[in-house]
C-alpha positions in Angstrom: 0.0 0.0 0.0 1.4 3.4 -1.0 2.1 6.0 1.6 -0.9 8.3 2.2 -3.4 5.8 0.5 -5.5 5.6 3.7 -6.3 9.3 3.3 -7.8 9.0 -0.2 -11.3 7.8 -1.2 -11.3 4.1 -2.2 -13.6 1.1 -2.4 -13.1 -1.6 0.2 -13.7 -5.1 -1.2 -15.1 -7.5 1.3 -13.1 -10.7 1.4 -15.2 -13.9 1.6 -12.5 -15.4 3.8 -13.1 -12.7 6.4 -16.9 -12.8 6.5 -17.2 -16.1 8.4 -18.8 -17.1 11.7 -16.0 -15.6 13.8 -16.4 -12.2 12.0 -20.2 -12.3 12.4 -19.9 -13.1 16.2 -17.3 -10.3 16.6 -19.5 -7.8 14.8 -22.6 -8.9 16.8 -20.6 -8.5 20.1 -19.3 -5.1 19.2 -22.8 -3.9 18.2 -24.2 -5.0 21.6 -21.4 -3.4 23.5 -21.7 -0.2 21.7 -25.5 -0.1 22.3 -24.9 -0.8 26.0 -22.3 2.0 26.1 -24.9 4.4 24.5 -27.5 3.5 27.0 -25.0 3.9 29.9 -24.0 7.3 28.5 -27.6 8.4 28.1 -28.4 7.3 31.7 -25.4 9.1 33.0 -26.4 12.4 31.2 -30.0 12.0 32.4 -28.9 11.3 36.0 -26.7 14.4 36.0 -29.6 16.5 34.7 -32.0 15.2 37.3 -29.4 15.9 40.1 -29.2 19.5 38.8 -33.0 19.8 38.8 -33.2 18.2 42.3 -30.6 20.6 43.7 -32.3 23.6 42.1 -35.6 22.6 43.6 -34.0 22.1 47.0 -32.3 25.5 47.0 -35.5 27.3 45.9 -37.3 25.4 48.7 -34.7 26.3 51.3 -34.8 30.0 50.4 -38.6 29.9 50.4 -38.2 32.0 47.3 -41.7 31.2 46.0 -43.3 32.7 49.1 -41.0 35.7 49.2 -41.1 36.8 45.6 -44.0 35.0 43.9 -44.0 34.1 40.2 -41.7 36.9 39.4 -38.9 34.9 41.0 -39.2 32.0 38.5 -39.4 34.4 35.5 -36.3 36.3 36.6 -34.3 33.1 37.4 -35.3 31.7 34.0 -34.1 34.8 32.1 -30.8 35.0 34.0 -30.0 31.3 33.4 -30.9 31.6 29.7 -28.6 34.6 29.4 -25.7 32.8 31.1 -26.3 29.6 29.1 -27.6 30.6 25.7 -28.9 27.7 23.5 -29.4 25.4 26.5 -32.9 24.0 27.0 -34.6 23.3 30.3 -34.4 26.8 31.8 -38.0 28.0 31.1 -39.9 29.4 34.1 -42.4 26.5 33.8 -39.6 23.9 34.0 -38.0 25.6 37.0 -41.4 25.5 38.7 -41.6 21.8 37.9 -38.1 21.2 39.5 -39.3 23.1 42.6 -42.6 21.2 42.8 -40.8 17.9 42.1 -38.5 18.3 45.0 -41.3 19.5 47.4 -43.6 16.6 46.3 -41.1 13.9 47.4 -39.5 15.7 50.3 -42.7 16.9 52.0 -44.6 13.6 51.6 -41.6 11.7 52.8 -41.6 13.7 56.0 -45.3 13.2 56.5 -45.2 9.5 55.8 -42.2 8.7 58.0 -42.5 11.5 60.5 -38.7 11.6 60.8 -38.0 15.1 59.5 -35.2 13.6 57.3 -34.5 14.8 53.8 -35.6 12.6 51.0 -32.6 11.6 49.0 -33.1 11.0 45.3 -33.3 7.3 44.6 -30.8 5.8 42.1 -33.5 4.4 39.8 -34.7 8.0 39.2 -31.8 8.4 36.8 -33.2 5.7 34.5 -36.4 7.7 33.9 -36.4 10.8 31.6 -37.3 14.2 33.1 -40.6 14.5 31.2 -41.6 11.1 32.5 -40.9 12.4 36.0 -43.1 15.5 35.4 -45.9 13.3 34.3 -45.6 11.0 37.2 -45.3 13.5 40.1 -48.0 15.8 38.8 -50.5 13.0 38.3 -49.7 10.9 41.4 -51.6 11.3 44.7 -48.8 10.0 46.9 -45.1 9.2 46.9 -45.9 5.5 47.0 -47.9 5.8 43.7 -45.2 7.9 42.1 -42.5 5.3 43.0 -44.8 2.6 41.6 -44.9 4.2 38.2 -41.2 4.9 38.2 -40.5 1.3 38.9 -42.9 0.2 36.2 -41.4 2.6 33.7 -37.9 1.2 34.4 -39.1 -2.4 34.3 -41.2 -2.1 31.1 -39.2 0.6 29.2 -42.3 2.7 28.7 -42.3 5.7 26.4 -44.0 8.8 27.7 -47.1 8.0 25.7 -47.3 4.5 27.2 -46.8 5.9 30.7 -49.6 8.4 30.2 -51.9 5.6 28.9 -51.1 3.4 31.9 -51.7 6.2 34.4 -54.9 7.3 32.7 -56.0 3.7 32.9 -55.4 3.7 36.6 -52.8 0.9 36.7 -51.8 1.7 40.3 -55.3 1.5 41.7 -56.0 -1.7 39.6 -53.0 -3.5 41.1 -54.2 -2.6 44.6 -57.8 -3.6 44.0 -57.1 -7.2 43.0 -57.7 -9.7 45.9 -55.5 -12.9 45.8 -54.0 -15.6 47.9 -50.8 -15.6 45.8 -48.6 -14.8 48.8 -49.6 -18.1 50.5 -50.0 -20.3 47.5 -47.2 -19.3 45.1 -43.4 -19.0 45.5 -42.3 -15.4 46.2 -40.9 -14.4 42.8 -43.7 -16.1 40.8 -46.5 -14.8 43.1 -45.2 -11.3 42.9 -45.0 -11.4 39.1 -48.6 -12.8 38.9 -49.9 -9.9 41.0 -48.1 -7.5 38.7 -49.7 -9.0 35.6 -53.3 -9.3 36.9 -55.3 -6.2 37.9 -58.7 -4.9 38.9 -61.0 -3.6 37.5 -60.9 -4.7 33.9 -62.3 -2.2 31.4 -64.9 -3.9 29.2 -66.4 -0.7 27.9 -66.2 -2.2 24.4 -69.2 -4.4 25.4 -72.8 -3.3 25.6 -73.9 -2.3 29.1 -77.3 -4.1 28.6 -75.8 -7.5 29.2 -77.3 -9.2 32.2 -76.6 -13.0 31.6 -73.2 -14.6 32.0 -73.4 -16.4 28.7 -74.1 -13.2 26.9 -71.0 -11.6 28.5 -68.9 -14.7 27.5 -70.2 -14.5 24.0 -69.4 -10.8 23.7 -65.8 -11.4 25.0 -65.3 -14.3 22.6 -66.5 -12.1 19.7 -64.2 -9.3 20.8 -61.4 -11.6 21.9 -58.7 -9.3 20.4 -59.8 -6.3 22.4 -60.2 -8.5 25.5 -56.7 -9.8 25.1 -55.5 -6.2 24.8 -57.3 -5.4 28.1 -55.9 -8.4 29.8 -52.4 -7.3 28.9 -49.3 -8.6 27.2 -48.5 -12.3 27.4 -52.0 -13.7 27.4 -52.7 -16.4 24.8 -56.3 -17.6 24.2 -56.6 -21.4 24.6 -60.4 -21.7 24.4 -63.8 -21.3 26.0 -66.5 -23.7 27.3 -64.0 -26.6 27.1 -65.9 -29.6 28.5 -64.4 -31.5 31.4 -66.0 -35.0 31.2 -65.5 -37.1 34.4 -65.6 -40.9 34.4 -68.7 -40.9 36.5 -70.7 -39.0 33.8 -70.5 -35.5 35.3 -69.5 -32.6 33.0 -68.0 -29.3 34.0 -67.4 -26.3 31.8 -65.0 -23.5 32.8 -65.7 -20.2 31.0 -62.3 -19.5 29.4 -58.7 -20.8 29.6 -55.6 -18.8 28.7 -51.9 -19.4 28.8 -49.6 -16.7 29.9 -46.2 -16.7 28.2 -44.4 -14.6 30.8 -45.8 -16.5 33.8 -45.4 -19.8 31.9 -48.8 -20.9 33.4 -52.4 -21.6 32.5 -55.0 -19.2 33.7 -58.6 -20.3 34.2 -61.0 -17.4 33.9 -64.5 -17.4 35.3 -66.9 -14.6 34.6 -69.8 -13.6 36.9 -72.3 -10.8 36.2 -73.3 -10.6 39.8 -71.6 -9.7 43.1 -69.0 -12.2 44.4 -70.3 -14.9 46.7 -68.1 -17.5 48.6 -69.4 -20.5 46.5 -67.5 -19.1 43.5 -64.2 -19.9 45.1 -64.8 -23.6 45.4 -65.7 -24.0 41.8 -62.8 -22.0 40.5 -60.5 -24.0 42.8 -61.8 -27.2 41.2 -61.2 -26.0 37.7 -57.6 -24.9 38.5 -57.0 -28.4 39.9 -58.4 -30.0 36.8 -56.1 -27.9 34.5 -53.1 -28.7 36.7 -53.9 -32.4 36.4 -54.9 -32.6 32.7 -53.2 -29.7 30.8 -50.2 -28.5 32.8 -46.8 -29.7 31.6 -43.8 -30.5 33.9 -42.0 -27.2 33.0 -45.2 -25.1 33.5 -45.7 -23.0 36.7 -48.8 -23.7 38.8 -52.1 -22.8 37.2 -53.9 -19.7 38.4 -57.6 -19.1 38.8 -59.0 -15.6 38.0 -62.6 -14.7 38.6 -63.9 -11.4 37.2 -67.2 -10.3 38.7 -69.5 -7.2 38.7 -68.5 -6.3 42.3 -66.9 -7.8 45.4 -66.5 -7.4 49.1 -62.8 -7.9 49.8 -63.4 -9.5 53.2 -65.8 -12.0 51.8 -63.3 -12.9 49.1 -60.4 -13.2 51.6 -62.5 -15.4 54.0 -63.7 -17.6 51.1 -60.0 -18.3 50.1 -59.3 -19.8 53.5 -59.0 -23.6 53.0 -58.5 -23.3 49.3 -55.3 -25.0 48.1 -55.0 -23.3 44.7 -53.8 -19.8 43.7 -56.9 -17.7 43.1 -57.6 -14.1 42.4 -60.8 -12.0 42.2 -61.2 -8.8 40.1 -64.0 -6.6 39.1 -65.0 -5.4 35.6 -66.6 -2.2 34.3 -68.9 -1.9 31.3 -69.7 1.1 29.2 -72.2 2.7 31.6 -69.8 2.4 34.5 -67.1 4.2 32.5 -69.6 7.0 31.6 -70.5 7.5 35.3 -66.8 7.8 36.2 -66.1 10.3 33.3 -68.9 12.5 34.6 -67.2 12.7 38.0 -63.9 13.9 36.5 -63.2 17.7 36.3 -63.8 19.4 33.0 -60.9 20.7 30.8 -61.3 24.2 32.2 -61.5 22.9 35.8 -58.2 21.0 35.1 -56.6 24.2 33.9 -57.7 26.0 37.0 -56.3 23.2 39.2 -52.9 23.3 37.4 -52.7 27.1 37.6 -53.3 26.9 41.3 -50.1 25.0 41.7 -48.0 27.1 39.4 
């Protein structure tokens, strides 16, 4: 090769001897390492930015600048920072207010919850969540516990901001808490915890007519709208079938409503649907169906089958007491139809009322 040839434009011919399995593995490994390095760099930059916003919020809180100077303080600080750092984003007066409110949200509630008077230190996992996600989370959460729940879920699932907003609007936090199960007693710790994360209550069945009063009609509607029902159940659910007859040697026949398989849980899920309020008798029947699926369908490498009953309403104490003596993992959730969702929407503030609420905190 002539001196200086590397500095001139040229075609590089790929040798067939080079592009073998070793080269492919090397290239794959380098790509993965580079992507990991990009993620690490992005997380580091994001963590540094969040630390700056946290410190800024803490200093403003310490000086009680909002009470002393009012909104003019934020406008003035914004202009001064923009002047000092032209071209840099994140110094709008609105963003500075968010940083102040962000710090106060966690620090004040931490003191209230723990009554220790200690300062809330920013958790490490905060750095894995972008700033706009944080704004969405703390402005829409009613408590630190709820906010930390959504931060954990965002990190775990890699949610985009749009996905986070959708999950919060759907009330995922409340749904997780409303599900009643015996998983803690009947399932191994990691598996039981995962099962509680995947199942929820209530399930939004607003795509079905509110005039349904019979269980079979509801089952038929769910079967017809199985794609939408699977979307509401969540990722990982695979539809096995409905009304699968269980014929016993003595001539008795039993028919569970629906059976699913969950790919992440690696387990069958027996689903029973009731259009009435939960009563204790439901638990025994569901327990029997779960035992039958364990005996006849479950493979050796599958996890224990789970029973899920979705009903119109439930008394949590009745559910918990009815689970005593049951040997299978069971859960009870509620569902909401179209008219239920309309009642809830009427209780929510209007767009103008929401603006007034937001302006109150600015």
